[in-house]
C-alpha positions in Angstrom: -12.4 16.7 -24.7 -14.5 15.3 -21.8 -18.2 15.5 -21.5 -19.2 15.3 -17.8 -22.6 13.9 -17.1 -24.9 15.1 -14.3 -25.2 13.0 -11.2 -27.9 10.5 -11.9 -27.8 10.8 -15.6 -29.5 7.9 -17.2 -28.0 5.4 -19.6 -30.3 6.9 -22.3 -28.7 10.3 -21.7 -25.2 8.7 -21.9 -26.1 6.9 -25.1 -27.4 10.2 -26.5 -24.0 11.8 -26.0 -22.2 8.9 -27.5 -24.4 9.1 -30.6 -23.9 12.8 -31.0 -20.1 12.4 -30.8 -20.1 9.6 -33.3 -22.4 11.6 -35.7 -19.8 14.4 -35.5 -17.2 11.9 -36.8 -15.3 11.2 -33.6 -15.0 8.3 -31.3 -16.7 8.2 -27.8 -15.3 6.5 -24.7 -17.8 6.4 -21.8 -16.0 6.1 -18.4 -18.4 5.3 -15.5 -17.3 6.7 -12.1 -18.5 6.3 -8.5 -20.4 9.6 -8.6 -21.0 10.3 -12.3 -20.0 9.2 -15.8 -17.8 11.1 -18.2 -17.6 10.5 -21.9 -14.3 11.1 -23.6 -14.2 12.5 -27.2 -11.3 11.0 -29.1 -9.9 12.5 -32.3 -10.7 16.1 -31.6 -9.2 18.1 -34.4 -10.2 21.5 -33.1 -13.5 21.6 -35.0 -15.8 20.1 -32.4 -19.1 22.0 -31.9 -19.2 22.2 -28.1 -22.6 23.8 -28.0 -24.1 20.7 -29.6 -22.9 18.6 -26.6 -23.6 21.1 -23.8 -27.3 21.2 -24.8 -27.9 17.5 -24.6 -30.0 16.0 -21.8 -27.9 14.9 -18.7 -24.8 16.9 -19.6 -23.3 18.9 -16.8 -20.3 20.5 -18.6 -17.7 20.0 -21.2 -14.0 20.1 -20.3 -11.3 20.7 -22.8 -8.2 18.5 -22.5 -5.4 20.8 -23.4 -2.6 18.3 -23.8 -2.1 16.7 -27.3 -2.1 13.3 -25.5 -5.7 12.6 -24.4 -6.3 9.1 -23.0 -3.0 8.9 -21.0 -3.6 12.3 -19.5 -4.4 12.8 -15.8 -7.3 15.0 -16.9 -8.8 12.1 -18.9 -8.6 9.8 -15.9 -8.0 11.1 -12.4 -7.3 7.8 -10.7 -4.1 5.9 -11.2 -4.0 3.0 -13.7 -3.1 -0.2 -11.9 -2.0 -3.1 -14.0 -2.3 -6.7 -12.7 -0.1 -9.4 -14.1 -0.9 -13.1 -14.3 1.1 -13.8 -11.1 -1.0 -11.4 -9.1 1.6 -8.6 -9.0 0.0 -5.1 -9.4 2.0 -2.3 -11.0 0.8 1.3 -10.2 -0.4 0.7 -6.7 1.3 1.2 -3.3 3.8 -1.6 -3.8 7.2 -1.4 -5.4 7.6 -3.9 -8.3 11.0 -5.2 -9.0 11.9 -6.5 -12.5 15.3 -8.2 -12.8 17.3 -10.4 -15.0 20.1 -10.3 -17.6 20.3 -8.0 -20.5 20.2 -10.9 -22.9 19.2 -14.6 -22.6 22.4 -16.4 -23.3 21.7 -20.0 -22.3 19.3 -22.2 -20.4 21.6 -22.4 -17.4 22.2 -18.7 -17.3 18.6 -17.6 -17.4 17.3 -20.3 -15.0 20.1 -19.6 -12.5 19.3 -15.9 -12.6 15.6 -16.4 -12.4 15.7 -18.6 -9.4 18.0 -16.2 -7.5 16.2 -13.0 -8.3 12.9 -14.6 -7.5 14.2 -15.9 -4.2 15.4 -12.4 -3.4 11.9 -10.9 -4.1 11.8 -9.9 -7.8 8.4 -10.7 -9.4 9.1 -9.9 -13.1 11.9 -11.5 -15.1 13.6 -9.4 -17.7 15.8 -10.7 -20.5 16.3 -10.0 -24.2 15.5 -12.7 -26.7 15.9 -10.1 -29.5 18.6 -7.5 -29.0 18.8 -4.2 -30.9 22.5 -3.6 -30.9 24.5 -0.6 -32.2 26.9 -2.8 -34.1 25.5 -5.4 -36.5 28.4 -7.7 -35.4 27.3 -7.8 -31.7 25.2 -10.5 -30.2 21.6 -10.2 -31.5 19.8 -12.6 -29.2 18.6 -16.2 -29.3 15.3 -15.3 -30.9 12.4 -17.7 -30.3 14.7 -20.1 -28.4 15.3 -17.3 -25.9 11.5 -16.7 -25.6 11.0 -20.4 -24.8 13.7 -20.3 -22.1 12.1 -17.2 -20.6 8.8 -19.1 -20.5 10.5 -22.1 -18.8 11.9 -19.8 -16.2 8.5 -18.4 -15.5 7.1 -21.9 -15.1 9.8 -22.7 -12.6 9.7 -19.5 -10.5 6.2 -17.9 -10.9 7.7 -14.7 -12.2 6.0 -12.8 -15.0 8.1 -12.2 -18.1 9.0 -8.9 -19.9 10.9 -8.9 -23.1 11.4 -6.7 -26.1 9.7 -6.7 -29.5 11.8 -5.1 -32.3 9.3 -4.7 -35.1 5.6 -5.0 -35.9 6.1 -8.4 -37.4 7.6 -9.8 -34.2 5.0 -8.5 -31.8 2.7 -11.6 -32.1 5.6 -14.0 -31.4 6.7 -12.0 -28.3 3.1 -11.8 -27.1 2.8 -15.6 -27.4 5.5 -16.1 -24.7 5.7 -12.8 -22.7 3.4 -11.3 -20.1 4.6 -7.8 -20.9 5.8 -6.6 -24.3 8.7 -4.2 -24.1 9.2 -1.3 -26.5 12.9 -0.3 -26.2 14.3 3.3 -26.1 15.4 3.0 -29.8 11.9 2.1 -30.8 9.9 4.6 -28.8 8.8 6.5 -31.9 8.4 3.5 -34.2 4.7 4.2 -34.6 3.9 1.1 -36.6 5.5 -1.0 -33.8 3.5 1.0 -31.1 0.3 0.3 -33.0 1.0 -3.4 -33.3 1.8 -3.6 -29.6 -1.4 -1.8 -28.8 -3.4 -4.6 -30.6 -1.5 -7.5 -29.1 -3.6 -7.9 -26.0 -0.7 -7.7 -23.5 0.5 -4.9 -21.2 3.2 -2.8 -22.8 6.4 -1.5 -21.1 7.4 1.6 -23.0 10.9 3.0 -22.5 11.7 6.6 -22.9 13.8 7.4 -26.0 17.3 8.5 -25.2 16.6 12.1 -26.5 12.8 12.1 -26.0 10.9 14.7 -24.0 8.2 13.7 -21.5 5.6 15.0 -24.0 7.0 12.7 -26.7 7.0 9.8 -24.3 3.3 10.4 -23.4 2.4 10.8 -27.1 4.1 7.5 -27.8 2.0 5.9 -25.1 -1.1 7.5 -26.6 -0.5 5.5 -29.8 -0.7 2.2 -27.8 -3.8 3.2 -25.9 -5.6 4.5 -29.0 -5.2 1.0 -30.4 -7.1 -0.5 -27.5 -4.4 -1.4 -24.9 -4.8 0.8 -21.7 -2.2 -1.2 -19.8 0.9 0.8 -20.5 3.9 1.0 -18.1 6.2 3.9 -18.8 10.0 3.6 -18.1 12.6 6.3 -17.4 15.9 4.7 -18.6 18.2 7.7 -18.9 18.6 10.4 -21.6 21.7 11.5 -23.5 24.2 13.4 -21.3 26.9 15.9 -22.2 29.1 14.5 -19.4 31.0 11.3 -19.5 30.6 10.2 -15.9 27.7 7.9 -16.8 26.3 6.2 -19.8 23.2 8.2 -19.6 21.5 10.8 -17.3 18.8 9.0 -15.2 16.2 11.8 -15.1 14.3 11.1 -11.9 12.3 14.3 -12.3 10.6 12.4 -15.1 9.0 10.1 -12.4 7.5 13.1 -10.6 6.5 14.9 -13.8 4.8 11.8 -15.3 2.8 11.3 -12.2 1.6 14.9 -12.4 0.6 14.6 -16.0 -0.5 11.0 -16.5 -2.4 8.2 -14.7 -0.1 5.6 -16.1 2.5 3.9 -13.9 6.1 4.7 -14.3 9.2 2.6 -13.4 12.9 3.4 -13.6 15.8 1.6 -15.2 19.0 2.5 -13.2 21.1 0.0 -15.1 20.7 1.7 -18.5 20.3 5.0 -16.8 23.9 4.9 -15.4 25.7 2.2 -17.3 27.9 1.4 -14.2 27.4 -1.3 -11.7 28.5 0.9 -8.8 25.8 3.5 -9.6 22.9 1.0 -9.9 22.2 0.6 -6.2 22.1 4.3 -5.3 20.0 5.2 -8.2 17.6 2.4 -7.6 17.0 3.6 -4.1 16.7 7.2 -5.4 14.0 6.1 -7.9 11.9 4.4 -5.2 12.3 7.5 -3.0 11.1 9.7 -5.9 7.9 7.6 -6.1 8.6 5.2 -9.0 6.1 2.3 -9.2 9.0 -0.1 -9.7 12.5 -0.6 -11.1 14.0 -2.8 -13.8 17.5 -3.9 -12.9 20.0 -6.0 -14.8 21.5 -9.0 -12.9 23.8 -11.8 -14.1 25.5 -14.8 -12.6 28.9 -13.7 -14.0 28.8 -10.1 -15.4 32.4 -10.3 -16.6 31.3 -13.0 -19.1 28.0 -11.4 -20.1 27.6 -11.0 -23.9 25.7 -7.7 -23.4 25.9 -4.9 -20.8 28.1 -6.8 -18.3 29.5 -3.5 -16.9 26.1 -2.4 -15.6 24.8 -5.8 -14.4 24.8 -6.6 -10.7 26.1 -9.9 -9.5 23.4 -12.1 -7.9 24.9 -11.4 -4.5 24.8 -7.7 -5.1 21.2 -8.0 -6.1 20.4 -9.8 -2.9 21.8 -6.9 -0.9 19.9 -4.4 -3.0 16.6 -6.1 -2.4 17.2 -6.0 1.3 17.8 -2.2 1.0 14.7 -1.7 -1.0 12.5 -3.5 1.5 13.9 -1.3 4.3 13.5 1.9 2.2 9.9 1.0 1.0 8.9 0.4 4.6 10.2 3.8 5.6 8.1 5.3 2.9 5.0 3.5 4.0 5.2 1.1 1.0 6.3 -2.5 0.5 8.1 -4.5 -2.2 5.5 -6.5 -4.3 5.4 -10.3 -4.0 3.9 -12.7 -6.4 0.5 -13.9 -5.2 -0.3 -16.6 -7.7 0.8 -18.2 -10.9 -2.1 -18.1 -13.2 -2.3 -20.5 -16.1 -1.4 -19.0 -19.5 -4.2 -18.6 -21.9 
């Protein structure tokens, strides 16, 4: 529920609405705007006495937010959320943000070679798994904290921001210590204790859509993070289960358009996991940008044939160079541009 204040409503009027909401047992979120302030009511269980709020001084009207997700809804916030990273890159604005790197951090040479090349080509966020949730317990599980240290070293050398996955609530703090963005993978999208921990970590969160999740379920998962106090959530369409065998998953680009209609949060696409095939990554990357995605996250590796994870869907570094050139041309045709790092802020 949103309480819309009258133009020129005083701070005393706004405070009165906040007090009334809290006295009713709910949380209040004032949201100042250029013309007027709205106050969001969080935790509405269907028993809110609307008349008590409508009659308060300075209140213009009360709007019911129909979706079960509140704070990530476009009705809650009309303007787009724009997330600025430590290197100055902004996700959610007119620029296309490119995140790139290997599926997994394998060695110092591998991650530094990849980081230097993708950064030179124009990528501004380095992806790479230090902890890997694998289907088989015998598959490579990642280098752990050593992988995080290598990602941080690559950031220091290139100026890229770092995104990497946290697998469980206990590991969130460690990932947050090294990463600029905490990734919640598709398999963990509905791990609610993990979502809550990520929402308290003080870092932006990249939330991937579960492989069988609806858009509503994705947005409700994002709501868990925002409710814990972290509004900087980046959604990611990474492909859903498909009944056909022509691709690993079905990259659902209608999700990009739908999310932008329903939510103010930025959304990017993952054509690597979305297709599972190197030959399909380029075309679907271009399609995602054309559909209006705020960015893409692409797997690239110095030698995909020797990759310990997802080599079949990883671009070679030369192929990534070609793709970046194509994206720059496409973005320009759409009146956009590919984001560039503006600064390398010191880590806190």
